[in-house]
VOZALO-506894 format. One record per atom (N, C-alpha, C): atom name; x, y, z. Coordinates in steps of 0.001 Angstrom, whole numbers, plus 524288, in hexadecimal, padded with zeros to 5 digits. Atoms other than C-alpha are relative to their C-alpha. Layout:
<atoms>
 atom     X     Y     Z
   CA     X     Y     Z
...
</atoms>
This chain:
<atoms>
 atom     X     Y     Z
    N 80134 7FF7A 7F9C4
   CA 8D509 1E636 A186D
    C 7FEE6 7FB22 7FD30
    N 800CE 8042F 7FE3F
   CA 8D437 1D965 A1D8C
    C 7F8FF 7FE2E 80109
    N 804D6 80121 7FCE3
   CA 8C6F8 1D220 A20C9
    C 80123 7FB7E 803A3
    N 7FE14 802BA 7FD51
   CA 8CCE4 1C90F A2812
    C 8046E 7FFEF 804A0
    N 7FBD6 80032 7FB7E
   CA 8D3EC 1C873 A3572
    C 805ED 7FC95 7FDD1
    N 7FC59 800FA 8001D
   CA 8DE0A 1BF8A A31EB
    C 80449 80110 7FA47
    N 7FBC7 7FE1F 8027A
   CA 8E31F 1C4B4 A255E
    C 8017E 805C1 800BC
    N 7FDEF 7FB0E 7FC06
   CA 8E308 1D275 A2C77
    C 80514 80071 801F8
    N 7F9CE 80082 7FC4F
   CA 8EC69 1CCBA A3718
    C 803DE 7FCFC 7FD95
    N 7FD80 80031 803A6
   CA 8F2AA 1C45E A2D1E
    C 80412 805A7 7FDF6
    N 7FCEF 7FB29 801DB
   CA 8F615 1D09B A253D
    C 8035D 80430 8029B
    N 7FCF9 7FCE1 7FB93
   CA 8FA45 1D868 A3170
    C 80527 7FCB5 8016B
    N 7FA37 80473 7FDD1
   CA 9022A 1CDC2 A3782
    C 804A2 7FE71 7FD08
    N 7FAAB 80136 80682
   CA 90A7F 1CB97 A2A9B
    C 8026E 8056C 7FF4F
    N 7FD57 7FBD3 8031D
   CA 90CCF 1D9BC A279A
    C 8037A 802D4 805EA
    N 7FCA7 7FFAE 7FB14
   CA 910CC 1DBC6 A370C
    C 804FE 7FC10 800F6
    N 7FBE7 804C8 7FEA9
   CA 918FF 1CF5A A37B0
    C 80469 801D8 7FB87
    N 7FC34 7FF21 8028D
   CA 92036 1D3EF A2D1A
    C 802DC 80582 800AB
    N 7FCD8 7FC67 7FC5E
   CA 923CA 1E145 A32AC
    C 8019D 80022 80348
    N 7FD64 80068 7FA22
   CA 92640 1DD6D A3F89
    C 8034D 7FA9C 7FEAF
    N 7FB74 8023E 80057
   CA 92F45 1D24F A38FC
    C 8049A 802BF 7FD4E
    N 7FCD3 7FDB5 80097
   CA 936D2 1DD7F A3367
    C 8012D 803A4 802BF
    N 7FD15 7FC37 7FBD8
   CA 9385E 1E6A3 A3F21
    C 801FD 7FB45 801AE
    N 7FFEE 801EC 7FADB
   CA 9398C 1DB02 A474D
    C 80876 7FD23 7FE81
    N 7F919 80052 80371
   CA 94741 1D69E A3CF3
    C 80397 80428 80078
    N 7FBCA 7FC02 7FE64
   CA 94BF6 1E333 A3F4A
    C 80184 8016D 8038F
    N 7FD56 80080 7FB78
   CA 94DBC 1E16E A4C36
    C 801D8 7FB53 80227
    N 7FE40 8067E 7FE9F
   CA 95282 1D426 A4AB9
    C 7FDCF 7FDC5 80357
    N 7FFD9 803E1 7FC85
   CA 949D5 1CDB6 A5189
    C 7FBB6 7FC1F 7FBBA
    N 802B2 80558 802E8
   CA 94333 1C029 A4DF7
    C 7FA7A 80088 802DC
    N 805B9 800B7 7FEE0
   CA 933F6 1BBC2 A4F0D
    C 7FFC5 7FF9E 806F1
    N 800C4 80172 7F9AD
   CA 9304C 1BCBC A5D68
    C 803AE 80421 804A0
    N 7FE3D 7FA44 7FD6A
   CA 93AA3 1C670 A6241
    C 7FDA7 804E0 80090
    N 7FF82 7FB24 7FEB5
   CA 935EA 1D205 A611C
    C 7FA12 80075 80360
    N 804F5 80131 7FD77
   CA 927E1 1CCF6 A684A
    C 803CD 7FFAD 80574
    N 7FD86 7FE5C 7F9C8
   CA 931D1 1CAA9 A74DB
    C 8025B 80521 800B2
    N 7FD90 7FA3F 7FF6A
   CA 93944 1D7EE A7321
    C 7FA05 8028E 80179
    N 804FE 7FB03 7FE9E
   CA 92B7F 1DFF0 A73CB
    C 7FD39 7FD38 80354
    N 802E0 801B0 7FB19
   CA 92669 1D79D A7F6A
    C 80474 800D5 80302
    N 7FB2B 7FD03 7FD9A
   CA 933F7 1D9F3 A8561
    C 8001C 80476 80091
    N 7FFE5 7F919 7FF90
   CA 93373 1E7A6 A8432
    C 7FDBC 802CC 80401
    N 803D7 7FECF 7FC6F
   CA 92761 1E8F1 A8C64
    C 8003B 7FF43 804A1
    N 7FE82 80145 7FC97
   CA 92A81 1DEC3 A9401
    C 803C7 7FDF7 803B4
    N 7FB5E 80015 7FEC3
   CA 937D1 1DE69 A97BC
    C 8014F 7FCDA 8046F
    N 8002B 80418 7FA13
   CA 93BE5 1D227 AA221
    C 7FC7B 7FC43 7FED3
    N 8041A 80379 7FF8E
   CA 9310C 1CA6E A9DB1
    C 8019F 7FAC2 8006A
    N 7FEAB 8050C 8009D
   CA 93176 1BB79 AA1A8
    C 7FE97 7FD3D 7FC82
    N 800F7 801BA 80560
   CA 93345 1B2CC A96F8
    C 7FBA5 7FC67 7FE6D
    N 8046A 801C7 801FD
   CA 92629 1AC80 A991B
    C 7FC66 8029E 7FEC7
    N 804F0 7FD12 8007B
   CA 91EE5 1B84F A9942
    C 7FFB7 801A2 7F9DE
    N 7FE62 7FEFE 804D8
   CA 92565 1BCB3 A8D14
    C 7FEED 7FDB4 7F996
    N 80167 802E2 80373
   CA 92243 1B10D A86F5
    C 7F948 80041 8002A
    N 8054E 80102 7FF9F
   CA 9142C 1B1FF A8A1C
    C 7FE5E 80536 7FB4E
    N 80214 7F9F7 803CC
   CA 9141E 1C060 A8385
    C 8016E 80074 7FB83
    N 7FEE1 7FEC8 80486
   CA 91AF1 1BC9E A7918
    C 7FC30 7FB1E 7FBD9
    N 80307 804AD 802A6
   CA 91179 1B245 A7593
    C 801AE 7FA75 7FE09
    N 7FD98 802ED 8008E
   CA 91B40 1A80D A75CC
    C 8007D 7FB28 804DB
    N 7FDF2 8065D 7FD15
   CA 91EE4 19A22 A7C35
    C 8054A 802E0 802B0
    N 7FB51 7FDDB 7FDB1
   CA 92970 19C95 A86C7
    C 804B9 7FD31 7FBCA
    N 7FAD0 80306 801C1
   CA 932EC 192EE A8005
    C 801D0 801D3 7FA08
    N 7FD67 7FCCC 80597
   CA 93199 19B47 A714B
    C 80335 804CD 80353
    N 7FDCE 7FCA8 7FF91
   CA 934A9 1A790 A7887
    C 80557 80073 8027F
    N 7F9E4 800B2 7FEE2
   CA 94138 1A184 A7F64
    C 802E6 7FFCE 7FB4A
    N 7FD8E 801C1 80450
   CA 9454A 19DC5 A7259
    C 80179 8077A 7FDAA
    N 80114 7FA1B 8013F
   CA 94254 1AE07 A6EC7
    C 80252 80180 802A0
    N 7FB79 7FB9A 7FCA5
   CA 948B2 1B4AD A7962
    C 805DA 7FD49 7FF92
    N 7F92A 80128 801D1
   CA 95534 1AC2B A764A
    C 80104 80116 7FDBD
    N 7FE16 7FCD4 80585
   CA 95675 1B10B A6933
    C 7FFEA 80602 8009D
    N 80174 7FB86 7FC59
   CA 952F8 1C064 A6F28
    C 80496 7FF49 80517
    N 7FA96 7FFAE 7FC7B
   CA 95C64 1BD0F A796B
    C 804EE 800C2 7FE72
    N 7FBDC 7FF62 801D7
   CA 96715 1BAA1 A7035
    C 800BE 80523 7FC10
    N 7FFDD 7F9C5 802F9
   CA 96450 1C77E A6902
    C 801FF 8034F 80461
    N 7FF77 7FAAD 7FB29
   CA 9677C 1CDB6 A75CC
    C 7FA56 8033F 8039B
    N 806CC 7FC74 7FEDF
   CA 95923 1D224 A78CD
    C 7FC0D 80037 80299
    N 802C7 800DE 7FAC7
   CA 9546A 1CCDE A83CE
    C 80532 7FB54 8033B
    N 7FD49 8046A 7FBD7
   CA 95972 1C5FD A8F78
    C 7FB45 7FDB0 80341
    N 80563 8046C 7FE5C
   CA 95318 1BB19 A95D0
    C 8036C 7FE80 806D2
    N 7FF03 80113 7F9E5
   CA 95585 1B997 AA6AB
    C 7FD78 7FEB1 801B0
    N 8040E 80461 7FC70
   CA 950E5 1AE91 AAEE0
    C 80028 80233 804DD
    N 801A2 7FCC4 7FC45
   CA 94BB9 1B4EF ABAB2
    C 7FC82 7FB30 8043F
    N 803C1 80261 7FED9
   CA 94271 1AF6B AC42F
    C 7FA0A 80430 80001
    N 805D1 7FE12 7FFA8
   CA 933CC 1B503 AC26D
    C 7FD46 7FEAD 805F5
    N 8011E 7FE73 7FC7B
   CA 92B65 1B9D3 ACA9F
    C 7FB98 7FA11 80577
    N 80303 80536 7FE9B
   CA 92449 1A9FD ACAF4
    C 805EF 7FD2F 8024B
    N 7FC16 804B4 7FE8A
   CA 931A6 1A4D2 AD231
    C 80431 7FDDE 7FBE2
    N 7FF17 802E2 8051C
   CA 93498 19F72 AC4B5
    C 8043A 8043E 7FCE1
    N 7FBDF 7FCD5 801F3
   CA 93F0F 1A248 ABBDC
    C 7FF50 8011D 7FA66
    N 8036D 7FD9D 804F5
   CA 93CB3 1A82F AAF7F
    C 80586 8038C 7FC31
    N 7FBF9 7FD1A 8063E
   CA 9447A 1AF48 AA1C9
    C 7FD88 80593 80230
    N 80190 7FC86 8002B
   CA 94143 1BD56 AA3CB
    C 803AF 80174 7FA14
    N 7FEF4 7FE9C 80586
   CA 943C3 1C3AD A9532
    C 7FF4A 8067F 7FF51
    N 800E0 7F977 7FF4A
   CA 94797 1D268 A9464
    C 80479 8024D 7FAE8
    N 7FC6B 7FEC3 805AE
   CA 94D29 1DC40 A891A
    C 8048E 80002 80335
    N 7FAC3 7FCA2 7FF41
   CA 95CA5 1DF93 A8828
    C 7FD7A 8050B 7FEB4
    N 800F3 7FA04 802D0
   CA 95ED3 1EC56 A8408
    C 7FF7D 7FEBE 7FBEA
    N 7FFF2 80305 806B8
   CA 9612E 1E5FB A7631
    C 7F90B 80068 7FE90
    N 806A9 801F2 7FFAE
   CA 9527C 1E000 A7910
    C 7FDE6 80524 80043
    N 803CB 7FB65 7FEB6
   CA 94D33 1ED3D A7E16
    C 7FFFB 80268 7F922
    N 7FDF5 7FE11 80353
   CA 95473 1F46D A72C3
    C 7FAF9 7FD80 7FA4D
    N 802BB 8030D 80241
   CA 94E8F 1EA80 A68DD
    C 7F96A 80174 7FF81
    N 8063F 7FFBF 7FEC5
   CA 940CF 1EA15 A6E3C
    C 7FC9C 80800 7FF2E
    N 80292 7FB5A 801B2
   CA 93E6C 1F815 A6D7C
    C 7FFFA 801CD 7FA59
    N 7FF13 7FF12 805B8
   CA 94407 1F96F A5F61
    C 7F9A3 7FB93 7FE36
    N 803F4 803BE 801F6
   CA 93839 1EE1F A5C9C
    C 7F8BA 80258 8026E
    N 80486 7FC53 7FD6C
   CA 92EA7 1F65A A6621
    C 7FDFB 80319 7FA9B
    N 801E4 7FB6A 80310
   CA 930BE 20128 A5B63
    C 7FE98 7FE06 7FB83
    N 7FF6C 80117 802E0
   CA 931A0 1F90C A51F8
    C 7F8B0 7FEB0 7FE23
    N 8068C 801ED 80022
   CA 92335 1F3B3 A540F
    C 7FC69 80227 801B8
    N 80279 7FAEA 7FEE7
   CA 91D20 20023 A56B1
    C 7FF21 80215 7FB39
    N 7FFB5 7FD7B 80511
   CA 921EC 205D3 A49DA
    C 7FC1C 7FA44 7FC89
    N 80267 803C5 80378
   CA 91BDE 1F87B A42E4
    C 7FA14 7FFE8 800D1
    N 805D1 7FE06 7FDE1
   CA 90E52 1FACF A4D66
    C 7FD59 803FF 7FC4C
    N 801B5 7FB9B 80156
   CA 90D42 2075D A47A9
    C 80010 800CB 7FBC6
    N 7FEA9 80178 80572
   CA 90FB2 203C2 A3A47
    C 7FA6C 7FC36 7FDBC
    N 80511 803AA 800BD
   CA 903EB 1F941 A3AE3
    C 7FD29 8024A 7FFD0
    N 80689 7FCEA 7FCFD
   CA 8FA71 2026C A42A5
    C 80051 804C7 7FC4F
    N 7FEA2 7FAE0 80011
   CA 8FDBC 20C61 A3AD1
    C 7FC16 8037C 7FC59
    N 80317 7FD0F 8041C
   CA 8F320 215D7 A3523
    C 7FA58 7FE53 80365
    N 804E6 80045 7FD9B
   CA 8E956 2111F A3FE7
    C 8013A 802BB 8070C
    N 800CC 7FCA3 7FB73
   CA 8E4CA 21858 A4BCD
    C 8033C 7FDAE 804DA
    N 7FE80 8035B 7FA1F
   CA 8E726 2155F A5A1C
    C 7FB47 7FC65 80143
    N 8058E 80455 80019
   CA 8D948 21029 A5A17
    C 80189 7FCA5 7FD35
    N 80233 80545 801DB
   CA 8D9CD 20768 A4FCC
    C 8065D 7FBF6 800E0
    N 7FD5D 80345 7FDEE
   CA 8E65C 20362 A54E8
    C 7FE78 7FBFE 80319
    N 80297 80414 7F9C5
   CA 8E12F 1FF57 A61A8
    C 7FCDF 7FC60 7FECB
    N 80423 804E7 80104
   CA 8D569 1F8E7 A5BC0
    C 80383 7FB86 7FD58
    N 7FC6F 8040E 802C4
   CA 8DE8C 1F26D A5255
    C 802D2 7F98E 80222
    N 7FE3C 80303 7FBAA
   CA 8E5AE 1EBC0 A5E51
    C 7FC5F 7FD15 802BE
    N 8038D 801B7 7FD6C
   CA 8DB1A 1E9DA A65CE
    C 7FBDC 7FA6B 7FCDA
    N 8043C 80356 80494
   CA 8D2F5 1E20A A587B
    C 804FA 7FBA2 80149
    N 7FCE0 803A7 800D3
   CA 8DF6F 1DB10 A5787
    C 8014A 7FB51 80427
    N 7FF31 80211 7FA4C
   CA 8E236 1D605 A66A3
    C 7F9B4 7FCCF 7FF17
    N 8064E 80368 7FF5B
   CA 8D1DE 1D28D A65D7
    C 800AE 7FCC6 7FBDD
    N 800ED 803F2 804DB
   CA 8D317 1CA6B A589A
    C 80442 7FA51 8037F
    N 7FCFA 805E2 7FEC3
   CA 8DF83 1C253 A5EF9
    C 7FD60 7FDDD 8052F
    N 803D7 801FB 7FB4C
   CA 8D894 1C07B A6C50
    C 7FB45 7FD00 7FE22
    N 804DB 8045A 801CE
   CA 8CBA8 1BB79 A6482
    C 80340 7FACC 7FD9B
    N 7FED8 80355 8033A
   CA 8D491 1B2CE A5D65
    C 8037F 7FBA0 80454
    N 7FFCF 80241 7FB5B
   CA 8D9FE 1AE04 A6A6B
    C 7FCF6 7FDD3 8028F
    N 804F6 802D5 7FD57
   CA 8CF28 1AB54 A7105
    C 7FE95 7FC71 7FC2B
    N 80450 80426 802C1
   CA 8C898 1A3F5 A6658
    C 8058F 7FB2D 7FEAB
    N 7F9DB 804F2 800E4
   CA 8D73F 19C17 A6459
    C 7FEEB 7FC43 80558
    N 801F8 80464 7F9E3
   CA 8D414 1974C A7310
    C 7FC56 7FD1D 8010A
    N 8041C 803A2 80119
   CA 8C7B3 19432 A7080
    C 7FED8 7FBBE 7FE04
    N 7FF6C 80463 804E5
   CA 8C8ED 18BD4 A6730
    C 80390 7FCC7 80300
    N 7FD25 803D2 7FBB9
   CA 8D323 18523 A6FEA
    C 7FF01 7FD43 8027E
    N 8044B 80275 7F9A7
   CA 8C9D9 181AA A7B32
    C 7FC2E 7FB1F 7FD1C
</atoms>
């Protein structure tokens, strides 16, 4: 057992990263692509700017990533006029992209079940609540330190 948050998180992160990397390789997905497909599976037809926000990356970074995913035939980008009256790119899954996103979802669910194995629903909920709280505490402290 760990007595320091950073050790527990580093170990958990490394174990999760190794298992995730294997899953993503089996699906022929590279870094960043799983997150995009996972988010699009839930909100297909997102404006590229909003997708960048949800992915936590700059739009320029997302543009490069989307180009690679588009070349694989998993997404399509369409230039449309948004509600604001300005042109924007809408990103949606192709049929092949939806199938890949479905397989990704199945793999992620299996990975999560492995990671949370042996825990009760209450323990799972508490773990998630505490991790989100720790993350928020760290974000708040970082923002306060920057002021």
